[in-house]
ZAMIBA-422083 format. One line per field, with one value per residue (C-alpha): residue in three letters; x, y, z. Coordinates in pm, 1 decimal, always signed. Each point is the difference from the previous one (the first is absolute). Layout:
N
res c(ALA ...)
px c(X ...)
py c(Y ...)
pz c(Z ...)
//
This chain:
568
res c(UNK UNK UNK UNK UNK UNK UNK UNK UNK UNK UNK UNK UNK UNK UNK UNK UNK UNK UNK UNK UNK UNK UNK UNK UNK UNK UNK UNK UNK UNK UNK UNK UNK UNK UNK UNK UNK UNK UNK UNK UNK UNK UNK UNK UNK UNK UNK UNK UNK UNK UNK UNK UNK UNK UNK UNK UNK UNK UNK UNK UNK UNK UNK UNK UNK UNK UNK UNK UNK UNK UNK UNK UNK UNK UNK UNK UNK UNK UNK UNK UNK UNK UNK UNK UNK UNK UNK UNK UNK UNK UNK UNK UNK UNK UNK UNK UNK UNK UNK UNK UNK UNK UNK UNK UNK UNK UNK UNK UNK UNK UNK UNK UNK UNK UNK UNK UNK UNK UNK UNK UNK UNK UNK UNK UNK UNK UNK UNK UNK UNK UNK UNK UNK UNK UNK UNK UNK UNK UNK UNK UNK UNK UNK UNK UNK UNK UNK UNK UNK UNK UNK UNK UNK UNK UNK UNK UNK UNK UNK UNK UNK UNK UNK UNK UNK UNK UNK UNK UNK UNK UNK UNK UNK UNK UNK UNK UNK UNK UNK UNK UNK UNK UNK UNK UNK UNK UNK UNK UNK UNK UNK UNK UNK UNK UNK UNK UNK UNK UNK UNK UNK UNK UNK UNK UNK UNK UNK UNK UNK UNK UNK UNK UNK UNK UNK UNK UNK UNK UNK UNK UNK UNK UNK UNK UNK UNK UNK UNK UNK UNK UNK UNK UNK UNK UNK UNK UNK UNK UNK UNK UNK UNK UNK UNK UNK UNK UNK UNK UNK UNK UNK UNK UNK UNK UNK UNK UNK UNK UNK UNK UNK UNK UNK UNK UNK UNK UNK UNK UNK UNK UNK UNK UNK UNK UNK UNK UNK UNK UNK UNK UNK UNK UNK UNK UNK UNK UNK UNK UNK UNK UNK UNK UNK UNK UNK UNK UNK UNK UNK UNK UNK UNK UNK UNK UNK UNK UNK UNK UNK UNK UNK UNK UNK UNK UNK UNK UNK UNK UNK UNK UNK UNK UNK UNK UNK UNK UNK UNK UNK UNK UNK UNK UNK UNK UNK UNK UNK UNK UNK UNK UNK UNK UNK UNK UNK UNK UNK UNK UNK UNK UNK UNK UNK UNK UNK UNK UNK UNK UNK UNK UNK UNK UNK UNK UNK UNK UNK UNK UNK UNK UNK UNK UNK UNK UNK UNK UNK UNK UNK UNK UNK UNK UNK UNK UNK UNK UNK UNK UNK UNK UNK UNK UNK UNK UNK UNK UNK UNK UNK UNK UNK UNK UNK UNK UNK UNK UNK UNK UNK UNK UNK UNK UNK UNK UNK UNK UNK UNK UNK UNK UNK UNK UNK UNK UNK UNK UNK UNK UNK UNK UNK UNK UNK UNK UNK UNK UNK UNK UNK UNK UNK UNK UNK UNK UNK UNK UNK UNK UNK UNK UNK UNK UNK UNK UNK UNK UNK UNK UNK UNK UNK UNK UNK UNK UNK UNK UNK UNK UNK UNK UNK UNK UNK UNK UNK UNK UNK UNK UNK UNK UNK UNK UNK UNK UNK UNK UNK UNK UNK UNK UNK UNK UNK UNK UNK UNK UNK UNK UNK UNK UNK UNK UNK UNK UNK UNK UNK UNK UNK UNK UNK UNK UNK UNK UNK UNK UNK UNK UNK UNK UNK UNK UNK UNK UNK UNK UNK UNK UNK UNK UNK UNK UNK UNK UNK UNK UNK UNK UNK UNK UNK UNK UNK UNK UNK UNK UNK UNK UNK UNK UNK UNK UNK UNK UNK UNK UNK UNK UNK UNK UNK UNK UNK UNK UNK UNK UNK UNK)
px c(+0.0 +129.8 +81.9 -275.2 -258.7 +115.4 -42.8 -348.4 -100.1 +124.3 -184.2 -317.3 +31.0 +69.6 -311.9 -201.9 +124.9 -46.8 -345.4 -93.9 +107.4 -210.6 -287.9 +10.9 -68.7 -352.2 -59.9 +236.9 +165.6 +309.9 +207.7 +49.6 +286.1 +242.8 -36.6 +58.2 +29.8 +239.4 -127.3 +59.6 -17.7 +26.5 -287.2 -229.8 -40.1 -240.5 +218.8 -28.0 -197.3 -292.5 -46.2 -45.5 -312.0 -240.4 -333.1 -301.7 -87.5 -373.2 +1.6 -232.8 +221.7 -172.2 -12.0 +100.0 +335.7 +138.0 +5.7 +126.1 -112.9 -364.3 -132.9 -95.3 -346.0 -94.1 -320.8 +144.6 +152.9 -207.8 +130.9 -155.3 +158.4 +205.9 -72.1 +284.5 -51.8 +74.8 +283.4 +169.0 -30.3 +152.7 +286.6 +80.5 -3.4 +213.1 +252.7 +20.5 +70.3 +255.1 +192.3 -14.9 +164.0 +284.4 +39.4 -137.1 +156.1 -215.3 -331.1 -202.5 -375.8 -230.6 -218.7 +277.1 -12.4 -378.5 +28.5 +224.1 -223.3 -304.0 +157.1 +162.8 -287.1 -279.9 +128.0 -39.8 -375.2 -171.8 +266.3 -143.6 +228.9 +10.0 +77.1 +345.8 +98.2 -20.0 -254.8 -223.0 +95.3 +356.2 +75.9 +226.5 +75.3 +50.8 +276.0 +308.5 +95.2 +71.5 -335.8 -150.3 +205.1 +364.6 +174.0 +107.9 +121.8 -89.6 +199.0 -191.5 -56.8 -369.8 +5.6 -212.5 -153.8 -55.5 +190.6 +329.2 +75.4 -74.1 -59.2 -333.4 -71.3 -159.2 -211.9 -199.4 +301.3 +103.0 +362.1 +230.7 +144.6 +359.5 -82.6 -169.3 +309.2 +186.3 -262.9 -251.2 -81.9 -220.7 -267.6 -237.2 +239.3 -60.3 +371.3 -62.1 +68.9 -283.7 -92.0 -349.3 -61.3 -99.0 +181.8 +324.9 -53.4 -76.9 +310.7 +215.7 -135.0 +80.4 +359.1 +38.9 -133.2 +225.7 +318.6 +306.1 -76.6 -291.4 -210.2 -349.0 -114.8 +215.3 -210.2 +288.7 +106.0 -362.3 -26.5 +315.2 -117.9 -333.4 +166.3 +230.9 -311.4 -154.5 +174.9 -308.2 -93.8 -367.4 +64.6 +168.1 -288.3 -254.5 +177.2 +54.2 -361.5 -123.1 +256.5 -143.2 -352.4 +80.2 +182.6 -328.6 -164.1 -26.4 -233.1 +44.1 -277.7 -67.7 +222.9 -193.3 -75.5 +156.2 -108.8 -22.8 +311.8 +182.5 +338.9 +259.1 +94.7 +278.7 +275.9 +1.5 +319.0 +42.9 -52.2 +183.9 -248.8 +76.3 +114.2 -114.8 +275.0 -84.8 +109.7 +88.3 +15.4 -74.9 +330.7 +55.7 -94.6 +290.2 -46.9 -9.5 +192.8 -207.0 +122.2 +103.5 -249.7 +156.2 -77.1 -251.8 +139.1 -117.1 -240.4 +157.8 -160.4 -150.2 +188.1 -225.1 -65.2 +196.7 -205.4 -140.4 -122.7 -348.7 -122.8 +35.6 -97.5 -45.3 +206.3 -154.8 -304.7 -140.3 -88.4 +264.2 -62.0 +197.1 -46.7 +33.8 +361.5 +150.8 +155.4 -200.9 +108.8 -26.4 +162.2 -220.4 +129.6 -100.4 +125.3 +37.4 -35.7 +90.9 -229.8 +171.5 -81.1 +357.2 +97.3 +56.6 +337.0 +139.5 -334.4 -79.6 -320.3 -174.7 -152.1 -221.6 -220.9 -345.9 -305.7 +193.4 -179.6 +263.2 +317.5 +181.7 +329.9 +280.0 +362.7 +198.8 -87.6 -375.3 -69.0 -336.4 +148.4 +304.9 +131.7 +141.3 +167.8 -102.8 +261.0 +106.7 -325.4 -209.8 -84.1 -14.0 -22.8 -90.2 +222.5 -76.0 -379.3 -99.8 -348.3 -101.8 -105.5 -373.4 -232.4 -147.7 +92.6 +178.1 +54.7 +350.7 -7.4 +264.8 +55.8 +225.3 -21.4 +69.9 -4.9 -376.3 -161.0 +16.3 +7.5 -130.3 -80.2 -87.9 +39.5 -249.4 +156.2 -169.8 +146.0 -152.9 +32.6 +285.0 -132.6 +34.7 +253.7 -153.1 +52.4 +201.0 -16.6 -232.5 +160.1 -143.8 +151.3 -200.4 +168.9 -70.8 +109.2 +262.9 -267.1 -273.0 -354.8 -177.3 -302.9 -229.8 -337.4 -241.8 +274.5 +68.8 +312.4 +92.6 +297.9 +118.0 +191.7 +142.2 +227.1 +1.4 +341.2 +166.6 +372.0 -10.0 -159.3 -348.5 -266.4 -291.5 -342.3 +21.6 -339.3 -25.7 -281.5 +5.5 -193.0 -19.3 +122.4 +25.5 +173.9 -192.6 +68.5 +274.8 +172.0 -80.2 -118.0 -355.1 -245.3 -214.6 -373.7 -136.8 -323.2 +180.9 +305.2 +42.5 +320.0 +80.8 -190.8 +3.1 -282.1 -91.5 -109.3 -351.5 +123.0 -69.7 +227.9 +226.0 +297.6 +160.7 +57.0 +156.0 +228.9 +74.1 +303.9 +334.7 +123.2 +339.9 +155.1 -139.4 -170.1 -325.8 -179.4 -213.5 -345.9 -109.9 -38.7 -259.6 +10.4 -323.7 -147.4 +301.0 +137.3 +365.4 +234.8 +224.1 -155.1 +155.2 -38.5 +118.5 +97.5 +15.8 +52.4 -150.3 +344.5 -14.6 +254.6 -100.9 +63.4 -145.1 -46.9 -69.3 -272.5 +25.7 -295.4 +42.2 -269.2 -77.1 +150.5 -253.0 -7.2 -81.2 -218.5 +163.0 -197.8 +17.3 +140.9 -258.4 -93.1 +116.3 -282.5 +37.6 +41.5 -185.8 +235.2 -65.8 -161.9 +217.6)
py c(+0.0 +342.5 +235.6 +240.8 -276.3 -135.2 +346.9 +26.6 -339.5 +91.9 +329.9 -176.1 -253.8 +270.9 +185.6 -318.6 -93.1 +352.6 +27.8 -345.6 +93.1 +315.4 -195.7 -228.5 +304.7 +12.1 -316.1 -258.8 +0.6 -217.1 -56.5 -369.3 -42.1 +217.6 +101.0 -277.0 +220.2 +274.4 +323.0 +184.0 +376.3 +154.4 +218.9 -189.2 +185.6 -23.3 -271.1 -230.3 -325.7 +135.9 +282.1 -228.2 +40.4 -250.2 +143.0 +102.4 -350.1 +54.7 +325.6 +288.7 +308.8 +338.4 +220.8 +268.8 -1.0 +334.4 +170.2 -216.8 +263.8 -65.1 -303.1 -260.6 -145.9 -344.6 -184.2 -343.2 +12.2 -194.6 +188.6 +337.2 +343.7 -34.4 -345.5 -245.7 -357.7 +2.5 -254.0 +183.8 +332.6 -151.3 -146.0 +334.6 +186.0 -260.9 +17.9 +379.1 -18.4 -277.8 +177.4 +330.7 -163.4 -147.1 +262.3 +326.8 +201.7 -173.0 +155.1 -277.1 +77.0 -299.6 +163.3 -64.8 -371.0 +17.2 +165.9 -281.0 -263.7 +158.8 +3.7 -342.7 -207.4 +230.4 -81.5 -372.9 +52.0 -292.8 -246.2 -69.5 +209.6 -152.3 +154.2 -161.6 +176.2 -299.7 -41.9 -293.3 +24.1 +67.0 +335.4 -52.0 +234.9 -88.9 -237.0 +210.2 -201.7 +289.8 -40.5 +344.9 +47.4 +4.4 -334.6 -108.7 -355.7 -196.3 +94.9 -172.8 -350.0 +72.8 +38.3 +314.7 +30.4 -367.8 +40.0 -183.3 +150.1 +371.9 +237.7 +161.3 +291.8 -142.1 +107.6 +314.2 +226.1 -194.0 -74.5 -157.8 -310.1 +115.4 +333.3 -174.9 -216.5 +319.0 +224.3 -242.4 +36.5 -157.0 +251.4 -217.9 -185.2 -351.4 -53.3 -12.8 +241.4 -48.4 +255.7 -152.3 +135.4 +368.1 +71.9 -141.6 +161.7 +347.3 -1.9 -129.6 +272.4 +264.5 -122.6 -12.2 +354.4 +137.8 -165.6 +213.3 +245.8 +145.2 +278.1 -49.8 +343.7 +126.7 -11.5 -94.5 -290.0 -113.3 +2.1 -212.8 -243.2 -64.8 -30.3 -263.0 -195.3 +21.4 +203.5 +174.4 +364.7 -99.8 -231.0 +279.0 +238.9 -262.7 -97.7 +362.8 +78.4 -272.7 +102.4 +354.2 -137.9 -207.8 +290.4 +190.5 -278.1 -377.8 -235.0 -365.3 -219.4 -372.6 -231.1 -82.2 -363.3 -197.4 +136.6 -163.7 +157.8 -248.7 -107.0 -18.0 -355.7 -136.6 -229.2 -272.4 -161.9 -354.1 -271.6 -328.1 -284.4 -336.7 -263.7 -360.1 -247.0 -238.4 -364.8 -208.4 -320.4 -122.5 -51.7 -300.2 +80.1 +51.4 -73.1 +321.9 -14.5 +71.2 +326.4 +5.1 +212.0 +319.3 +185.1 +274.3 +347.7 +191.6 +277.5 +342.9 +243.2 +291.6 +323.1 +244.4 +315.5 +304.6 +243.1 +289.8 +345.7 -57.2 +295.0 +373.3 +143.2 +363.8 +108.8 +269.4 +200.4 -14.6 +369.0 +252.5 +363.6 +319.5 +371.5 +136.5 +48.6 -196.7 -344.4 -283.2 -57.4 -377.8 -178.0 -270.1 -350.2 -348.8 -348.8 -268.1 -366.2 -318.3 -296.8 -170.2 +296.6 +129.5 +359.7 +59.9 +175.9 +192.9 +9.1 +305.2 +175.4 +265.8 +300.8 +202.1 +306.9 -48.6 +227.2 +290.1 +335.1 +167.8 +9.7 -221.6 -157.6 -233.9 +102.8 +302.3 -61.6 +18.0 -347.2 -171.5 -344.5 -152.3 -352.5 -100.8 -330.1 -176.8 -31.7 -317.4 +7.7 +28.6 +365.5 +267.2 +365.0 +278.6 +305.1 +357.6 -1.8 +367.2 +151.3 +213.3 +363.1 -75.1 -150.4 -332.2 -365.1 -283.0 -372.5 -133.7 -336.0 -252.9 -289.0 -298.4 -297.0 -367.1 -246.8 -31.3 +294.9 +365.4 +89.7 +340.4 +199.4 +367.4 +299.5 +287.4 +344.8 +318.7 +347.4 +281.8 +368.2 +168.3 +237.6 +361.3 +193.1 +203.6 +375.0 +133.9 +366.9 +260.8 +312.3 +308.3 +16.1 +257.5 +297.3 +227.2 -252.0 +236.3 +252.6 -33.1 -60.4 +335.5 +142.2 +293.4 -82.9 -102.7 -144.2 -376.7 -198.5 -170.9 -170.2 -163.5 -324.3 -258.9 -300.8 -329.3 -166.7 -297.6 +32.3 +302.8 -199.0 +74.1 -241.6 -97.3 -77.9 +209.2 +128.4 +311.8 +164.1 +382.1 +167.2 +314.7 -56.1 +188.7 -58.8 -136.3 +69.0 -262.7 +165.2 -279.1 +77.8 -123.9 +48.2 +310.1 -35.4 +45.3 +146.1 +269.2 +60.6 +351.9 -78.2 -92.8 -282.3 -241.3 -105.1 -366.0 -174.0 +135.6 +356.8 +6.7 +167.0 -243.7 +50.3 -339.3 -184.7 -335.0 +67.8 -225.6 -233.1 +128.8 -91.6 -140.0 +341.1 -4.1 +337.3 +117.8 +308.0 +160.4 +102.1 +362.9 +125.6 +276.2 +298.0 +177.3 +157.6 -119.9 +236.5 +99.2 -209.6 -308.8 -342.2 -348.7 -257.5 -350.1 -257.5 -353.0 -347.0 -323.3 -70.7 +328.8 +189.0 +364.1 +336.3 +318.2 +304.6 +349.7 +180.9 +374.7 +210.2 +373.0 +260.6 +167.0 +349.6 +275.4 +318.6 +337.1 +212.9 +334.7 +337.0 +156.8 +357.3 +269.6 +174.5 +362.0 +250.0 +250.6 +354.5 +291.6 +275.0 +331.2 +276.6 +285.3)
pz c(+0.0 -90.5 +285.8 -105.0 -18.2 +334.1 +147.6 -147.0 +127.9 +346.5 -21.6 -101.5 +277.3 +251.3 -108.4 +16.4 +343.6 +133.3 -149.7 +118.7 +348.7 -24.2 -143.3 +297.7 +206.3 -135.7 -195.5 +148.1 -339.3 -25.0 -309.0 +39.9 -242.9 -187.9 -360.7 -251.9 -305.7 -97.4 +144.4 -327.1 +30.1 +344.0 -113.7 -240.3 -328.2 -294.2 -156.7 +303.0 -44.9 +197.4 -251.1 -302.1 -213.0 +149.1 -114.1 +199.9 +124.9 -53.5 +195.8 -83.5 +14.4 +42.0 -305.2 -87.0 +175.1 -111.0 +338.1 +288.6 +248.7 -89.6 +188.7 -259.8 -20.3 -110.0 -61.4 +48.4 +343.9 +243.8 +301.0 -86.8 -6.7 +315.7 +137.4 +49.7 +123.3 +371.5 -15.1 -287.2 +182.0 +312.9 -205.6 -163.2 +330.7 +178.7 -283.2 +28.4 +374.8 -44.4 -273.7 +190.2 +300.4 -207.2 -273.5 +142.4 -281.6 -261.0 +113.0 -161.1 +9.8 +28.1 -264.5 -256.8 +79.0 -24.4 -340.5 -125.7 +157.8 -165.8 -344.2 +24.4 +143.5 +122.1 +352.6 -70.9 -49.4 -169.0 +110.3 +345.0 +219.2 +348.5 +337.5 +10.5 -324.1 -232.5 -281.0 -82.8 -366.7 -122.1 -158.9 -299.7 -283.5 -366.8 -99.8 -78.7 -306.4 -237.2 -174.0 +56.8 +316.4 +95.4 +10.2 +346.7 +30.2 +310.7 +311.7 +280.8 -148.5 +25.9 +378.0 +7.3 -346.1 -81.4 -328.3 -43.5 -343.0 +21.4 +288.5 +83.1 +232.5 +313.6 +292.3 +80.0 -63.3 -315.6 +80.2 -256.9 +176.3 -54.5 +164.1 +287.8 +56.5 +92.9 +156.0 +147.3 +369.5 +263.2 +89.7 +201.7 +228.4 -129.4 -71.9 -375.4 -282.5 -243.2 -269.9 -7.0 +351.5 +2.0 +328.5 -138.5 -340.3 +140.8 +218.5 -285.2 -229.4 +261.3 +30.9 -376.5 -49.9 +276.2 -129.4 -61.8 +282.3 -191.7 +151.2 -141.3 +114.0 -287.9 -316.8 -227.1 +222.5 +33.5 -378.4 -39.2 +266.7 -173.8 -341.6 +148.3 +95.8 -347.5 -268.0 -135.6 +21.3 -9.6 +292.8 +200.8 -63.7 +100.0 +323.2 +101.3 -79.4 +231.6 +262.9 +4.4 +9.6 +308.8 +161.6 -17.1 +200.4 -1.0 +181.7 +87.0 -140.8 +44.9 -202.3 -320.6 -86.8 -284.0 -336.4 -337.3 -141.7 -221.9 +120.1 -280.6 -86.9 +213.2 -111.4 +260.6 +108.1 -139.8 +256.3 -57.3 -31.9 +158.0 -243.4 +10.7 -93.0 -280.8 +23.2 -304.6 +197.0 +344.3 +180.3 +215.7 +352.1 +227.9 +365.5 +196.0 +322.7 +305.0 +151.0 +359.0 +188.4 +119.0 +316.9 -74.6 +31.7 +297.7 -101.4 +20.5 +231.5 -192.8 +42.8 +181.1 -199.0 +100.3 +207.6 -199.1 +86.0 +138.7 +203.7 +64.0 +337.1 +100.8 +299.4 +212.8 -97.5 -351.7 +34.5 -106.5 +97.6 -52.7 -52.6 -351.3 -103.6 +288.0 +35.0 +147.3 +357.2 -31.1 -293.8 -158.4 +79.9 -111.7 +72.5 -266.0 +94.2 -182.6 -46.3 +295.4 +224.8 +16.8 -85.7 -370.9 -9.5 -297.1 -181.1 -215.8 +106.1 -208.7 +176.5 -234.7 +49.7 -152.4 -33.3 +148.3 +21.7 +217.2 -208.8 +249.7 -104.0 +101.4 +46.2 -109.5 -366.9 +71.2 -138.6 -2.7 +65.7 +162.5 +33.5 +339.1 +86.4 +318.3 +274.0 +179.5 +199.2 -314.0 +72.3 -271.0 +106.9 -241.6 +55.3 -96.3 -29.6 -15.7 +10.2 -295.5 +8.7 -19.9 +255.3 -109.3 -9.0 -180.0 +12.1 +54.6 -175.4 +97.3 -239.5 -56.0 -233.1 +30.5 -286.7 -5.0 +171.7 +84.9 +369.8 +103.0 +311.9 +27.9 +225.5 -0.9 -1.3 +117.3 -45.0 +203.1 -77.2 +179.8 +268.9 -97.2 +206.9 +283.9 -8.0 +292.4 -89.0 -152.1 -143.5 -164.4 -349.8 -198.1 -165.3 +298.2 +263.0 +134.8 +93.8 +263.4 -114.9 +15.3 -175.0 +42.2 +152.2 -271.6 -220.4 -25.9 +72.1 -330.4 -160.4 +320.5 -63.1 +239.3 -77.8 +191.2 +28.2 +166.9 +55.2 -231.9 -285.5 -131.8 +120.2 -218.1 +144.0 +316.6 +107.9 +210.0 +195.6 +2.5 +282.0 +212.1 +357.8 +324.9 +330.6 +292.7 +364.7 +5.5 -293.2 -247.3 -348.4 -58.1 -288.2 +22.3 +53.9 -351.4 +141.3 +197.8 -217.0 -130.5 -189.2 -362.5 -164.0 -293.5 -228.9 -21.7 -319.7 +49.4 +48.5 +373.1 +253.1 +189.3 +228.1 -72.6 -328.8 -98.6 -293.5 -297.6 +34.2 -118.9 -345.9 -91.0 +72.0 +356.9 -45.7 +153.0 -133.7 +269.1 -113.5 +19.7 +356.6 +27.5 +238.9 -83.5 +316.6 +202.2 +260.0 -27.8 +205.6 -9.9 -43.0 -7.2 -278.3 +86.7 -264.2 +145.9 -149.5 +133.4 +148.7 +195.0 -204.7 +59.7 -162.4 +161.5 -219.9 +131.3 -193.4 +51.2 -103.0 -1.6 -2.2 -321.9 -5.4 +77.4 -205.1 +176.0 -222.5 -73.2 +4.1 -338.3 +7.4 +31.9 -314.4 +31.8 +5.8 -274.4 +126.4 -145.0 -96.5 +187.4 -186.2 -88.9)
//
């Protein structure tokens, strides 16, 4: 093997092992054996075997396909506009989580896998998709014999496609057997790598698309990845169209039953037939020696099966509570147990936020899921769970997989609104704050503004009562008797005179604008207005009312009396 090829094979195997390890975090995926074929390109390209022209395999592609940004429509898809068979949807989502854990730089969306699965096999619809990911009928593409399609000679001795002469694309994701030999993975934890199983096929497709350190959030790299799967611009447009459609919303629907779609003819492997010897003459019988009876072998004791992951238990309360924007005081913990009752050590456990209305997250990178290995006691603890900024709730789903089942338990999270800070000071902040409040009798006090603060920061939502007060005999300030008060007054919402008024809560700036305070028919003097919060933060304001200046009427000068000149 050439050094470059050896490097590529090692790279491929490293990716497979890493991804398989990550897959086991959510799907118990295990690559059970190493690649048996040359890995080929580190990053599969449109000339890789998978990208050969293999036809539509009876699929009804949406038309027209000019604009991949427009979600395609189709009249032939049994699953409806956004419905995906539940098992297929689960397989795509598990694959996304598995690949994200192993290859976080790839940014593989499950909707891309769904787009490929839709185009390749309509999510295995009509083939009897079962809950374990297998189908009742095999999914096999046309024979790649060069007659209308590319020619691909047999590479798997018919193991997957049932054809010992030429290859066929197989399974719900339509893998070429030679591609599967390199990129196949175990996505359902049954210790097999089978392209006919949608869990295995979805994970294998994710690994294949992410090869070569691709970042699928980059449009150019996404384009190359899809072309390496099927080298057709029409195919790319179709897959991307479905991907966008599913990104706008997808719903799991029941797995459809087996349809009447014809399965392409399959070349069956020859089976040697037993031969019956022919005799030309009857030989003379030869005495057969009587064998000496041998001592029967002692039956071997069956090897007991290895214990498997069998149970997840919640530790502590199932209720998680925190104030908005703060960390949860108690970290969620679970215990994993084996079938023999012993702790399940070193088992990957998936913690995932579901149905979150709060914006909560996990860890410094604000993830929605995290995989944590159990310790020697079988305990897995989720670090860094942080409450979101909004009040509401979420479900923290905890999952693990054994070879035959999914194990789940759940925590319920509640995020309460963070209490607003309490004002510790009221300060007059209007433009004339440096001057005392003073008006001439008959004029109103207007434009008075006060700001509520806590540690010198504005406080929103502070409610203040403004009222006229006077000192009692003990020197305490008490509200004036509204029936006897002769001082300034407010108007309530009905226009009636009142000496006390509950003001609207402060806004984000903490400001309170005092309503107009009337002084009509109020005698000159100094009055006291008290502003008080429900937490007894007080501000006293002196209201000085001066008498209107009086004008002394002036006597107009007397009109001089004309004198009569004396007669000469």
